[in-house]
TITI-604935 format. One line per field, with one value per residue: x, y, z of N, C-alpha, C, CB in turn; residue number from 0; chain. Coordinates in nm, 4 decimals, m for minus. Glycine has a CB too. Layout:
% residues N
nx = c(X,...)
ny = c(Y,...)
nz = c(Z,...)
cax = c(X,...)
cay = c(Y,...)
caz = c(Z,...)
cx = c(X,...)
cy = c(Y,...)
cz = c(Z,...)
cbx = c(X,...)
cby = c(Y,...)
cbz = c(Z,...)
n = c(NUM,...)
chain = c(A,...)
END
This chain:
% residues 191
nx = c(m0.4576,m0.2417,0.1072,0.3129,0.5864,0.6559,0.5794,0.7172,0.8397,0.7745,0.5470,0.3130,0.2839,0.3613,0.1338,m0.0790,m0.0648,m0.1346,m0.3977,m0.5182,m0.4821,m0.6431,m0.8900,m0.9240,m0.9388,m1.1779,m1.3559,m1.3582,m1.4516,m1.7123,m1.8899,m1.9810,m2.0346,m1.9554,m1.6409,m1.4161,m1.1258,m0.8011,m0.7195,m0.4954,m0.2190,m0.2327,m0.4287,m0.7328,m0.7889,m0.5396,m0.4453,m0.4914,m0.3075,m0.0667,m0.0446,m0.0439,0.1160,0.4371,0.7840,0.7442,0.5024,0.3181,0.2195,m0.0233,m0.1265,m0.4174,m0.4846,m0.3919,m0.1153,0.0870,0.1308,0.2505,0.5361,0.5782,0.4280,0.5586,0.8184,0.7639,0.6588,0.8231,0.7332,0.7117,0.6168,0.3916,0.2442,m0.1103,m0.2403,m0.0731,m0.0676,m0.0948,m0.2168,m0.4371,m0.4840,m0.7249,m0.7522,m0.9308,m1.2462,m1.2960,m1.2919,m1.5066,m1.3632,m1.1006,m1.1317,m1.1939,m0.9483,m0.7781,m0.5842,m0.7123,m0.6412,m0.6385,m0.8196,m0.6465,m0.4624,m0.5830,m0.4987,m0.3586,m0.5315,m0.6302,m0.6495,m0.8642,m0.8698,m1.0947,m1.1494,m1.4271,m1.6986,m1.8921,m2.0149,m2.2727,m2.5703,m2.5258,m2.6060,m2.7855,m2.6674,m2.7449,m2.6115,m2.4956,m2.3998,m2.1000,m2.0423,m2.2419,m2.5372,m2.8376,m2.9310,m2.7986,m2.8310,m2.6134,m2.4609,m2.2376,m2.0895,m2.0640,m2.1021,m2.3552,m2.2216,m1.9845,m2.0600,m2.1442,m1.9019,m1.7624,m1.9150,m1.8526,m1.5787,m1.5771,m1.6910,m1.5700,m1.5145,m1.2851,m1.1254,m1.0917,m1.1621,m1.0979,m1.2663,m1.2237,m1.3842,m1.3419,m1.4436,m1.4575,m1.4595,m1.3110,m1.4160,m1.4464,m1.5366,m1.5731,m1.5897,m1.5499,m1.4379,m1.5956,m1.8453,m2.1726,m2.2950,m2.5719,m2.6762,m2.9307,m3.1199,m3.1764,m3.3162)
ny = c(2.0139,1.9881,2.0400,1.8083,1.8143,2.0737,2.0981,1.9102,1.7859,2.0186,2.0357,2.1303,2.4619,2.5779,2.7135,2.6297,2.3537,2.3500,2.4470,2.2387,2.0277,2.1174,2.1158,1.8415,1.7438,1.8748,1.7582,1.4884,1.5213,1.6072,1.4070,1.3624,1.6290,1.8972,2.0584,2.3175,2.2895,2.4429,2.6326,2.5078,2.4199,2.1521,1.8499,1.8428,1.6106,1.5138,1.6713,1.6007,1.3812,1.5022,1.6903,1.5366,1.3051,1.1558,1.0635,0.8178,0.7251,0.5082,0.5132,0.4955,0.5418,0.5469,0.5584,0.8552,0.8269,0.9916,1.1599,1.0229,1.0218,1.2940,1.3286,1.1448,1.2554,1.5113,1.4530,1.2596,1.0141,0.6568,0.4744,0.2151,m0.1174,m0.1492,m0.2901,m0.2501,0.0155,0.3136,0.5501,0.5757,0.7144,0.7910,0.8916,0.8421,0.6671,0.4386,0.0896,m0.1675,m0.3997,m0.3014,m0.1334,m0.3238,m0.4424,m0.2817,m0.2025,m0.2842,m0.2968,m0.4272,m0.5470,m0.5023,m0.3358,m0.0968,0.1358,0.0656,0.0548,0.1781,0.5117,0.6194,0.8182,0.9559,1.0679,1.2274,1.3050,1.4720,1.5737,1.5181,1.3823,1.1200,0.7745,0.7707,0.7460,0.6845,0.8511,0.8021,0.8304,0.9089,1.2583,1.3141,1.4792,1.3522,1.2155,1.1917,1.2500,1.1398,1.1648,1.1047,1.0757,0.7802,0.4255,0.1792,m0.0578,0.0315,0.1289,m0.1124,m0.2535,m0.0879,m0.1244,m0.3905,m0.3636,m0.2223,m0.3859,m0.5147,m0.3400,m0.2054,m0.2086,m0.1115,0.1240,0.4669,0.7207,0.9744,1.2019,1.3832,1.6419,1.7737,2.0500,2.1027,2.0549,1.8795,1.5846,1.3752,1.0308,0.8630,0.5486,0.5093,0.5959,0.5047,0.3931,0.3594,0.2235,0.2878,0.3549,0.6177,0.9343)
nz = c(m1.4677,m1.1895,m1.2050,m1.0828,m1.0568,m0.9960,m0.7340,m0.5978,m0.3066,m0.1771,m0.0065,0.2558,0.3866,0.7221,0.8323,0.6671,0.7203,0.9921,0.9736,0.8307,1.0113,1.2276,1.0964,1.0455,1.3091,1.3892,1.2068,1.2871,1.5459,1.5117,1.3571,1.0158,0.9649,0.7637,0.7178,0.6174,0.4139,0.3718,0.0755,m0.1608,m0.3805,m0.4099,m0.4682,m0.2871,m0.1339,m0.0685,0.1350,0.4191,0.4596,0.3886,0.5913,0.8263,0.8129,0.8793,0.9274,1.0546,0.9697,0.7845,0.4493,0.1789,m0.1535,m0.3497,m0.6783,m0.8582,m0.9002,m0.9861,m0.7764,m0.5699,m0.5246,m0.4668,m0.2278,m0.0604,m0.0486,0.0560,0.3095,0.4186,0.4750,0.4617,0.1724,0.1469,0.1116,0.0599,0.2708,0.4870,0.5489,0.7461,0.6830,0.4240,0.1193,m0.1072,m0.4246,m0.6114,m0.6591,m0.3919,m0.3872,m0.2504,m0.1927,m0.1705,0.0523,0.2459,0.2688,0.4171,0.7139,1.0346,1.2956,1.6352,1.9253,2.1359,2.0179,1.8885,1.7692,1.5469,1.3388,1.0206,0.8812,0.6420,0.3666,0.1597,m0.1600,m0.2857,m0.5091,m0.4024,m0.0772,m0.0367,m0.1860,m0.2491,m0.1610,0.1419,0.4775,0.8131,1.0732,1.4034,1.7491,1.9450,1.9404,1.7599,1.7454,1.8420,1.5617,1.2265,0.8836,0.6374,0.3306,0.1358,m0.1924,m0.2308,m0.2761,m0.1785,m0.1201,m0.0138,0.2405,0.3516,0.3619,0.5391,0.7713,0.8271,0.8826,1.1206,1.3040,1.5162,1.7328,1.9702,1.7434,1.4000,1.1307,1.0537,0.8810,0.6382,0.4356,0.1429,m0.0576,m0.3974,m0.3756,m0.1553,0.0952,0.4019,0.5764,0.8571,0.9626,1.2270,1.3729,1.5962,1.5349,1.4532,1.1509,0.9779,0.6985,0.4649,0.6506,0.6793,0.7836)
cax = c(m0.3978,m0.1219,0.2343,0.3706,0.7287,0.6695,0.5523,0.7947,0.9092,0.7324,0.4555,0.2316,0.3535,0.3144,m0.0015,m0.1701,m0.0639,m0.2120,m0.5379,m0.5648,m0.4881,m0.7632,m1.0069,m0.9384,m0.9905,m1.3181,m1.4339,m1.3765,m1.5296,m1.8521,m1.9038,m2.0765,m2.0499,m1.8480,m1.5522,m1.3398,m0.9806,m0.7440,m0.6900,m0.3532,m0.1965,m0.2512,m0.5674,m0.7812,m0.7822,m0.4026,m0.4082,m0.4734,m0.1836,0.0450,m0.0351,m0.0359,0.2144,0.5770,0.8778,0.6960,0.3661,0.3131,0.1138,m0.0535,m0.2173,m0.4962,m0.5042,m0.3022,0.0219,0.1797,0.1516,0.3151,0.6704,0.5661,0.3826,0.6655,0.9275,0.7166,0.6307,0.9233,0.6619,0.7349,0.5046,0.3820,0.1279,m0.2398,m0.2712,0.0188,m0.0681,m0.1670,m0.3001,m0.4663,m0.5468,m0.7840,m0.7829,m1.0346,m1.3381,m1.2448,m1.3794,m1.5328,m1.2523,m0.9875,m1.1629,m1.1835,m0.8082,m0.6988,m0.5579,m0.8142,m0.5896,m0.6968,m0.8744,m0.5348,m0.3868,m0.6734,m0.4278,m0.3056,m0.6333,m0.5976,m0.7355,m0.8835,m0.9096,m1.1646,m1.1941,m1.5619,m1.7476,m1.9655,m2.0487,m2.4168,m2.6164,m2.5103,m2.6994,m2.7762,m2.6450,m2.7849,m2.5009,m2.5258,m2.2867,m2.0290,m2.0245,m2.3581,m2.6582,m2.9487,m2.8854,m2.7653,m2.8207,m2.4866,m2.4754,m2.1312,m2.1081,m2.0088,m2.2103,m2.4028,m2.1193,m1.8868,m2.1121,m2.1430,m1.7627,m1.7298,m1.9814,m1.7713,m1.4506,m1.5947,m1.7698,m1.4958,m1.4672,m1.2285,m1.0584,m1.1715,m1.1002,m1.1535,m1.2845,m1.2343,m1.4353,m1.3028,m1.5040,m1.3782,m1.4551,m1.2229,m1.4858,m1.4029,m1.6245,m1.5170,m1.6709,m1.4583,m1.4863,m1.6926,m1.9741,m2.2574,m2.3469,m2.6729,m2.7126,m3.0684,m3.2078,m3.1723,m3.4454)
cay = c(1.9333,2.0477,1.9777,1.7618,1.8485,2.2055,2.0886,1.8000,1.8160,2.1449,2.0108,2.2405,2.5516,2.5520,2.7650,2.5371,2.2270,2.3705,2.4582,2.1042,1.9528,2.1609,2.0698,1.6966,1.7301,1.9164,1.6596,1.3695,1.5575,1.6222,1.3201,1.3950,1.7729,1.9448,2.1693,2.3555,2.2806,2.5591,2.6178,2.4882,2.3683,2.0074,1.8032,1.8555,1.4823,1.4901,1.7601,1.5353,1.3035,1.5965,1.7579,1.4467,1.1975,1.1872,0.9538,0.6927,0.7001,0.4322,0.5671,0.4309,0.6197,0.4770,0.6580,0.9690,0.7791,1.1024,1.2308,0.9379,1.0711,1.4251,1.3104,1.0772,1.3501,1.6208,1.4068,1.1640,0.8906,0.5437,0.4244,0.0716,m0.1852,m0.1063,m0.3595,m0.2082,0.1612,0.3824,0.6451,0.5402,0.8272,0.7489,1.0032,0.7882,0.5915,0.3193,m0.0270,m0.2366,m0.4933,m0.2226,m0.0902,m0.4411,m0.4838,m0.1932,m0.2484,m0.2460,m0.3087,m0.5319,m0.4947,m0.4569,m0.2325,m0.0314,0.2440,0.0117,0.0696,0.2833,0.6244,0.6171,0.9496,0.9259,1.1768,1.2039,1.4168,1.5626,1.5198,1.4956,1.3350,0.9751,0.7038,0.8191,0.6626,0.7525,0.8498,0.8240,0.7987,1.0235,1.3745,1.3330,1.5128,1.2674,1.1387,1.2792,1.1897,1.1700,1.1022,1.1306,1.0009,0.6447,0.3302,0.0970,m0.1578,0.0999,0.1283,m0.2517,m0.2849,m0.0119,m0.1935,m0.5092,m0.3214,m0.1681,m0.4826,m0.5604,m0.2222,m0.0789,m0.2190,m0.0525,0.2283,0.6015,0.7687,1.1156,1.2240,1.5158,1.6663,1.8508,2.1896,2.1152,2.0333,1.7562,1.5305,1.2542,0.9265,0.7780,0.4128,0.5129,0.6378,0.4027,0.4374,0.2630,0.2492,0.2549,0.3928,0.7639,0.9984)
caz = c(m1.3640,m1.1309,m1.2395,m0.9569,m1.0498,m0.9336,m0.5909,m0.5426,m0.1835,m0.1175,0.1033,0.3048,0.4773,0.8590,0.8548,0.6004,0.7938,1.1140,0.9336,0.7964,1.1374,1.2994,1.0213,1.0700,1.4460,1.3886,1.1309,1.3699,1.6649,1.4702,1.2400,0.9115,0.9491,0.6759,0.7519,0.4983,0.4105,0.3034,m0.0673,m0.1918,m0.5161,m0.4052,m0.4612,m0.1494,m0.0626,m0.0218,0.2446,0.5497,0.4688,0.3850,0.7205,0.9406,0.7980,0.9074,0.9010,1.1135,0.9223,0.6598,0.3636,0.0512,m0.2378,m0.4510,m0.7826,m0.8435,m0.8887,m1.0101,m0.6506,m0.4695,m0.4930,m0.4029,m0.0896,0.0138,m0.0255,0.1412,0.4458,0.4654,0.5097,0.3715,0.0935,0.1726,0.0551,0.1130,0.3961,0.5927,0.5614,0.8532,0.6103,0.2862,0.0516,m0.2337,m0.5131,m0.6990,m0.5733,m0.3253,m0.4011,m0.1242,m0.1705,m0.1202,0.1875,0.3330,0.2794,0.5017,0.8506,1.1328,1.4312,1.7191,2.0510,2.2176,1.9438,1.7931,1.6989,1.4216,1.2348,0.9238,0.8478,0.4972,0.3158,0.0350,m0.2464,m0.3380,m0.5892,m0.3139,0.0550,m0.0379,m0.3157,m0.2579,m0.0748,0.2801,0.5950,0.9350,1.1677,1.5448,1.8351,2.0025,1.8550,1.6735,1.8210,1.8002,1.4458,1.1149,0.7502,0.5721,0.1987,0.0380,m0.3163,m0.2291,m0.2945,m0.0674,m0.0878,0.0704,0.3775,0.3987,0.3960,0.6593,0.8828,0.8560,0.9393,1.2558,1.3813,1.6349,1.8043,1.9242,1.6140,1.2934,1.0494,1.0598,0.7443,0.6043,0.3008,0.0949,m0.1881,m0.4933,m0.3327,m0.0397,0.2210,0.4673,0.6801,0.9154,1.0237,1.3025,1.3996,1.7055,1.4807,1.3911,1.0214,0.9345,0.5598,0.4334,0.7613,0.6921,0.8165)
cx = c(m0.2682,0.0021,0.3030,0.5182,0.7497,0.6521,0.6323,0.8726,0.8635,0.6423,0.3722,0.3170,0.2949,0.1723,m0.1045,m0.1790,m0.1468,m0.3615,m0.5964,m0.5798,m0.6147,m0.8900,m1.0308,m0.9925,m1.1387,m1.4060,m1.4570,m1.4592,m1.6784,m1.8741,m2.0144,m2.0985,m1.9295,m1.7718,m1.4666,m1.1904,m0.9259,m0.7198,m0.5389,m0.3417,m0.2141,m0.3985,m0.6106,m0.7686,m0.6416,m0.3686,m0.3974,m0.3433,m0.0617,0.0641,m0.0023,0.0733,0.3549,0.6612,0.8301,0.5575,0.3708,0.1941,0.0961,m0.1501,m0.2861,m0.5320,m0.4057,m0.1572,0.1247,0.2093,0.2300,0.4516,0.6652,0.5264,0.4924,0.7802,0.8847,0.6992,0.7428,0.8625,0.6935,0.6061,0.5052,0.2601,0.0011,m0.2660,m0.1864,0.0114,m0.1472,m0.2600,m0.3135,m0.5394,m0.5942,m0.8217,m0.8821,m1.1288,m1.2735,m1.3426,m1.3999,m1.4184,m1.1295,m1.0122,m1.1492,m1.0399,m0.7256,m0.6870,m0.6668,m0.7628,m0.6557,m0.7562,m0.7634,m0.4518,m0.4773,m0.6063,m0.3645,m0.4083,m0.6025,m0.6972,m0.7425,m0.9415,m0.9661,m1.2011,m1.3307,m1.6033,m1.8164,m1.9920,m2.1988,m2.4553,m2.5973,m2.6159,m2.6773,m2.7470,m2.6860,m2.6727,m2.5527,m2.4018,m2.2196,m2.0087,m2.1414,m2.4785,m2.7741,m2.9054,m2.8715,m2.7613,m2.6902,m2.4846,m2.3631,m2.1518,m2.0235,m2.1274,m2.2471,m2.2982,m2.0088,m1.9326,m2.1153,m2.0020,m1.7226,m1.7917,m1.9013,m1.6404,m1.4618,m1.6707,m1.7010,m1.4335,m1.3991,m1.1447,m1.1492,m1.0922,m1.1717,m1.1573,m1.2898,m1.2807,m1.4013,m1.3642,m1.4169,m1.3650,m1.3644,m1.2940,m1.4551,m1.5074,m1.5645,m1.6236,m1.5728,m1.5198,m1.5897,m1.8333,m2.0463,m2.3127,m2.4411,m2.7192,m2.8561,m3.1669,m3.2102,m3.3129,m3.5144)
cy = c(1.9986,1.9703,1.9379,1.7942,1.9817,2.1979,1.9777,1.8445,1.9420,2.1240,2.1330,2.3334,2.5312,2.6013,2.6728,2.4053,2.2381,2.3804,2.3207,2.0199,1.9883,2.1145,1.9211,1.6725,1.7647,1.8134,1.5327,1.3984,1.5677,1.5386,1.3659,1.5426,1.8262,2.0618,2.1967,2.3375,2.4055,2.5293,2.6065,2.4415,2.2166,1.9705,1.8003,1.7252,1.4492,1.5687,1.6901,1.4564,1.3950,1.6647,1.6628,1.3398,1.2480,1.0627,0.8184,0.6524,0.6286,0.4808,0.4829,0.5217,0.5284,0.5795,0.7718,0.9282,0.8892,1.1816,1.1507,0.9929,1.2065,1.4131,1.2455,1.1725,1.4592,1.5786,1.3215,1.0291,0.7790,0.5016,0.2727,0.0137,m0.1389,m0.1631,m0.3122,m0.0590,0.2100,0.4877,0.5973,0.6592,0.7803,0.8719,0.9620,0.7084,0.4631,0.2050,m0.0899,m0.3322,m0.4195,m0.1779,m0.2065,m0.4877,m0.3970,m0.2484,m0.1974,m0.2486,m0.4245,m0.4673,m0.4404,m0.3479,m0.1639,0.0810,0.1953,0.0142,0.1901,0.3986,0.6261,0.7512,0.9285,1.0528,1.1377,1.3250,1.5209,1.4928,1.4972,1.4455,1.1868,0.9060,0.7441,0.7089,0.7471,0.7390,0.8749,0.7865,0.9241,1.1352,1.4038,1.3619,1.4354,1.1776,1.2343,1.1989,1.2347,1.0944,1.1386,1.0409,0.8738,0.5498,0.2534,m0.0055,m0.0976,0.0951,m0.0124,m0.2925,m0.2119,m0.0764,m0.3171,m0.4713,m0.2703,m0.2633,m0.5273,m0.4429,m0.2644,m0.0883,m0.1544,0.0502,0.3604,0.6546,0.9204,1.1241,1.3667,1.5355,1.7579,1.9980,2.2104,2.1088,1.8926,1.7147,1.3993,1.1586,0.8347,0.6413,0.4074,0.5490,0.5193,0.4629,0.3299,0.3002,0.2053,0.2896,0.5427,0.8183,1.0494)
cz = c(m1.3176,m1.1746,m1.1090,m0.9467,m0.9800,m0.7822,m0.5235,m0.4195,m0.1136,0.0032,0.1376,0.3886,0.6178,0.8877,0.7909,0.6762,0.9216,1.0821,0.8997,0.9227,1.2153,1.2294,1.0439,1.2103,1.4522,1.3176,1.2125,1.4950,1.6342,1.3436,1.1445,0.8865,0.8715,0.7364,0.6282,0.5187,0.3424,0.1554,m0.0849,m0.3366,m0.5237,m0.4179,m0.3138,m0.0710,m0.0136,0.1046,0.3800,0.5609,0.4643,0.5207,0.8352,0.9322,0.8286,0.8822,0.9520,1.0658,0.7879,0.5770,0.2378,m0.0241,m0.3369,m0.5574,m0.7607,m0.8264,m0.9107,m0.8832,m0.5473,m0.4288,m0.4216,m0.2567,m0.0056,0.0460,0.0725,0.2864,0.5052,0.4982,0.4104,0.3006,0.1049,0.1010,0.1269,0.2519,0.5140,0.6238,0.6823,0.7940,0.4671,0.2261,m0.0842,m0.3140,m0.6212,m0.6091,m0.5187,m0.3492,m0.2633,m0.0916,m0.1169,0.0228,0.2852,0.3531,0.3742,0.6432,0.9449,1.2756,1.5039,1.8434,2.1395,2.1509,1.8415,1.7148,1.5683,1.3082,1.1477,0.9276,0.6960,0.4553,0.1760,m0.0399,m0.3006,m0.4204,m0.5013,m0.1808,0.0691,m0.1765,m0.3381,m0.1736,0.0711,0.3797,0.7155,1.0358,1.3084,1.6248,1.8862,1.9004,1.7631,1.7622,1.7612,1.6847,1.3277,0.9858,0.6873,0.4406,0.1023,m0.0840,m0.3173,m0.2375,m0.1688,m0.0247,m0.0003,0.2154,0.4347,0.4400,0.5238,0.7829,0.9240,0.9257,1.0826,1.3473,1.5093,1.7092,1.9337,1.7979,1.5088,1.2147,1.0728,0.9173,0.7386,0.4595,0.2612,m0.0431,m0.2738,m0.4535,m0.2116,0.0937,0.2699,0.5692,0.7282,0.9644,1.0973,1.3298,1.5105,1.6584,1.4189,1.2627,0.9701,0.7952,0.5379,0.5443,0.7823,0.7162,0.6930)
cbx = c(m0.3726,m0.1320,0.3247,0.3501,0.7898,0.5675,0.4049,0.8899,1.0516,0.6611,0.5318,0.1118,0.3404,0.4082,m0.0155,m0.1249,0.0806,m0.1644,m0.5517,m0.4674,m0.3629,m0.7645,m0.9893,m0.8023,m0.9116,m1.3326,m1.3626,m1.2416,m1.4799,m1.8883,m1.9316,m2.2039,m2.0637,m1.9049,m1.4626,m1.3693,m0.9337,m0.6125,m0.7470,m0.2867,m0.0566,m0.1938,m0.5829,m0.9257,m0.8316,m0.3044,m0.5078,m0.5894,m0.1764,0.0222,m0.1643,m0.1660,0.2092,0.5951,1.0103,0.6949,0.2864,0.3024,0.1449,m0.1142,m0.1417,m0.6254,m0.6505,m0.3445,0.0455,0.1233,0.0195,0.3303,0.7539,0.4645,0.2542,0.7180,0.9731,0.5856,0.5023,0.9946,0.5103,0.7931,0.5136,0.3739,0.1435,m0.3515,m0.2524,0.1593,m0.1246,m0.0683,m0.2407,m0.5513,m0.4490,m0.9075,m0.6550,m0.9736,m1.4653,m1.2239,m1.3194,m1.6666,m1.2169,m0.9625,m1.3042,m1.2652,m0.7451,m0.7604,m0.4181,m0.9330,m0.6111,m0.5903,m0.9526,m0.4467,m0.2632,m0.7937,m0.3194,m0.2575,m0.7732,m0.5926,m0.6813,m0.9768,m0.7884,m1.2897,m1.0917,m1.6644,m1.8440,m2.0992,m1.9998,m2.4957,m2.5470,m2.3696,m2.6840,m2.9035,m2.4938,m2.9178,m2.3951,m2.6511,m2.1865,m1.8940,m1.9034,m2.3832,m2.6867,m3.0705,m2.9844,m2.6304,m2.9425,m2.3638,m2.6075,m1.9901,m2.0730,m1.9208,m2.1738,m2.5324,m2.0587,m1.8668,m2.2522,m2.1961,m1.6675,m1.7776,m2.1263,m1.7412,m1.3902,m1.6676,m1.7998,m1.3863,m1.5836,m1.1461,m1.0262,m1.2964,m1.1032,m1.0693,m1.4114,m1.0979,m1.5896,m1.1462,m1.6430,m1.4405,m1.5949,m1.1484,m1.6390,m1.2643,m1.7710,m1.4255,m1.7580,m1.4197,m1.3710,m1.6476,m1.9557,m2.3738,m2.2312,m2.7928,m2.6169,m3.0786,m3.1643,m3.1104,m3.4256)
cby = c(1.7900,2.0506,2.0744,1.6130,1.8529,2.3029,2.0659,1.7439,1.8260,2.2297,1.9657,2.1887,2.7017,2.6160,2.9080,2.5122,2.1852,2.4974,2.5531,2.0361,1.9814,2.3127,2.0982,1.6233,1.8199,2.0532,1.6248,1.3129,1.6897,1.7737,1.1782,1.3342,1.8439,1.9855,2.1364,2.4995,2.1514,2.6016,2.7382,2.3843,2.4060,1.9505,1.6609,1.9010,1.3709,1.5258,1.8706,1.4429,1.2001,1.7017,1.8293,1.3803,1.1389,1.2381,0.9852,0.7043,0.8327,0.2786,0.7120,0.2866,0.7321,0.4095,0.7104,1.0523,0.6678,1.1952,1.2694,0.7955,1.0827,1.5106,1.2245,0.9577,1.4131,1.6744,1.3278,1.2183,0.9157,0.4249,0.4708,0.0436,m0.3390,m0.1479,m0.5076,m0.2439,0.2229,0.4476,0.7888,0.4072,0.9478,0.6584,1.0572,0.6982,0.5564,0.3441,m0.1312,m0.3131,m0.5675,m0.1006,m0.0313,m0.5542,m0.4820,m0.0534,m0.2009,m0.3369,m0.1787,m0.6395,m0.6040,m0.5729,m0.2949,0.0234,0.3037,m0.1303,0.0832,0.2252,0.7622,0.4991,1.0513,0.8442,1.2050,1.1771,1.3668,1.6084,1.6141,1.6260,1.4086,0.9323,0.5512,0.8881,0.6133,0.6952,0.9548,0.7405,0.7130,0.9792,1.3569,1.2073,1.6668,1.3530,1.0214,1.3498,1.2287,1.1315,1.1414,1.1064,1.0883,0.6176,0.2343,0.0261,m0.2159,0.2465,0.1891,m0.3471,m0.2465,0.1329,m0.2340,m0.5862,m0.2143,m0.0353,m0.6032,m0.6608,m0.1252,m0.0211,m0.3694,0.0113,0.1906,0.6955,0.7103,1.1910,1.1979,1.5319,1.7271,1.8407,2.2381,2.2421,2.0546,1.7743,1.5098,1.2894,0.8472,0.8452,0.3234,0.6116,0.7491,0.3556,0.4652,0.2583,0.1762,0.1105,0.3241,0.8286,1.1135)
cbz = c(m1.4138,m0.9768,m1.3250,m0.9419,m1.1899,m0.9927,m0.5680,m0.6480,m0.2105,m0.2204,0.2244,0.3864,0.4306,0.9563,0.7986,0.4562,0.8277,1.1871,0.8132,0.6975,1.2234,1.3134,0.8715,1.0517,1.5428,1.3213,0.9992,1.4098,1.7225,1.4449,1.2847,0.9437,1.0878,0.5413,0.8793,0.4607,0.3366,0.3710,m0.1499,m0.0938,m0.5638,m0.2753,m0.5275,m0.1494,m0.1524,m0.1310,0.2545,0.5765,0.3550,0.2758,0.7500,0.9580,0.6560,1.0540,0.9628,1.2625,0.9105,0.6878,0.3255,0.0717,m0.3117,m0.3894,m0.7837,m0.7270,m0.9869,m1.1162,m0.5928,m0.5229,m0.6211,m0.4768,m0.0854,m0.0659,m0.1585,0.0883,0.4469,0.5871,0.5141,0.4493,m0.0568,0.3245,0.0657,0.0186,0.3778,0.5542,0.4360,0.9531,0.6158,0.2757,0.0382,m0.2106,m0.5768,m0.8160,m0.6512,m0.1723,m0.5016,m0.1308,m0.3017,m0.2098,0.1938,0.2763,0.1434,0.5047,0.8986,1.1212,1.5082,1.7579,2.1256,2.2510,1.8723,1.8661,1.7897,1.4432,1.2970,0.7840,0.9071,0.4536,0.3143,0.0626,m0.3631,m0.2224,m0.6972,m0.3794,0.1652,m0.0008,m0.4223,m0.2132,m0.0918,0.3189,0.6055,0.9910,1.1294,1.5911,1.7612,2.0577,1.7739,1.5827,1.8190,1.7594,1.4122,1.1389,0.6600,0.6623,0.1381,0.1008,m0.4370,m0.0993,m0.4009,m0.1059,m0.2171,0.0242,0.3818,0.2888,0.2798,0.6456,0.8437,0.7262,0.8532,1.2494,1.2967,1.5949,1.8332,2.0311,1.5777,1.3505,0.8993,1.1546,0.6845,0.6256,0.2926,0.0902,m0.1713,m0.6314,m0.3005,m0.0481,0.2050,0.5349,0.6268,1.0285,0.9154,1.4341,1.4352,1.8105,1.3768,1.4880,0.9188,1.0330,0.4621,0.4022,0.8891,0.5653,0.9146)
n = c(0,1,2,3,4,5,6,7,8,9,10,11,12,13,14,15,16,17,18,19,20,21,22,23,24,25,26,27,28,29,30,31,32,33,34,35,36,37,38,39,40,41,42,43,44,45,46,47,48,49,50,51,52,53,54,55,56,57,58,59,60,61,62,63,64,65,66,67,68,69,70,71,72,73,74,75,76,77,78,79,80,81,82,83,84,85,86,87,88,89,90,91,92,93,94,95,96,97,98,99,100,101,102,103,104,105,106,107,108,109,110,111,112,113,114,115,116,117,118,119,120,121,122,123,124,125,126,127,128,129,130,131,132,133,134,135,136,137,138,139,140,141,142,143,144,145,146,147,148,149,150,151,152,153,154,155,156,157,158,159,160,161,162,163,164,165,166,167,168,169,170,171,172,173,174,175,176,177,178,179,180,181,182,183,184,185,186,187,188,189,190)
chain = c(A,A,A,A,A,A,A,A,A,A,A,A,A,A,A,A,A,A,A,A,A,A,A,A,A,A,A,A,A,A,A,A,A,A,A,A,A,A,A,A,A,A,A,A,A,A,A,A,A,A,A,A,A,A,A,A,A,A,A,A,A,A,A,A,A,A,A,A,A,A,A,A,A,A,A,A,A,A,A,A,A,A,A,A,A,A,A,A,A,A,A,A,A,A,A,A,A,A,A,A,A,A,A,A,A,A,A,A,A,A,A,A,A,A,A,A,A,A,A,A,A,A,A,A,A,A,A,A,A,A,A,A,A,A,A,A,A,A,A,A,A,A,A,A,A,A,A,A,A,A,A,A,A,A,A,A,A,A,A,A,A,A,A,A,A,A,A,A,A,A,A,A,A,A,A,A,A,A,A,A,A,A,A,A,A,A,A,A,A,A,A)
END
């Protein structure tokens, strides 16, 4: 395990931050398609929040409490309760109850919906969901290692579009895939 004291306040260098930013954009532009994150001393699931959070971005970490101070110092972002966070980073599996507690915004303020970054064992091998919508050619089977209850909670959170949550899945190898709120994810209907 990485010693967080060595990286306290270090954050990402500008090149790494730009690489992560581009990877997040690519992941949201092509839902369910994996893109690679740069290799760093940080756990891969922390990279999006390290690259994107700033003084005005409310963050919350689930698991990995030893990283909270490092991320807060590196980004300047305030650490807040789960329900108030703009970026939720889960370094352990997210429960359906936790996912249902994140901010979804409103029809008039959809930008208040959270981005949830989920560390998963793999981007394949879990129960499949059939993705369709903007950025998805025809349809795509997507099977990160999350449970059926996760997809049910996500369906509930995106039921009042444009309110909803955007999801980023990051596996242990540093591959990233996005599922924005505009993507329809039908669990149990994979090809």
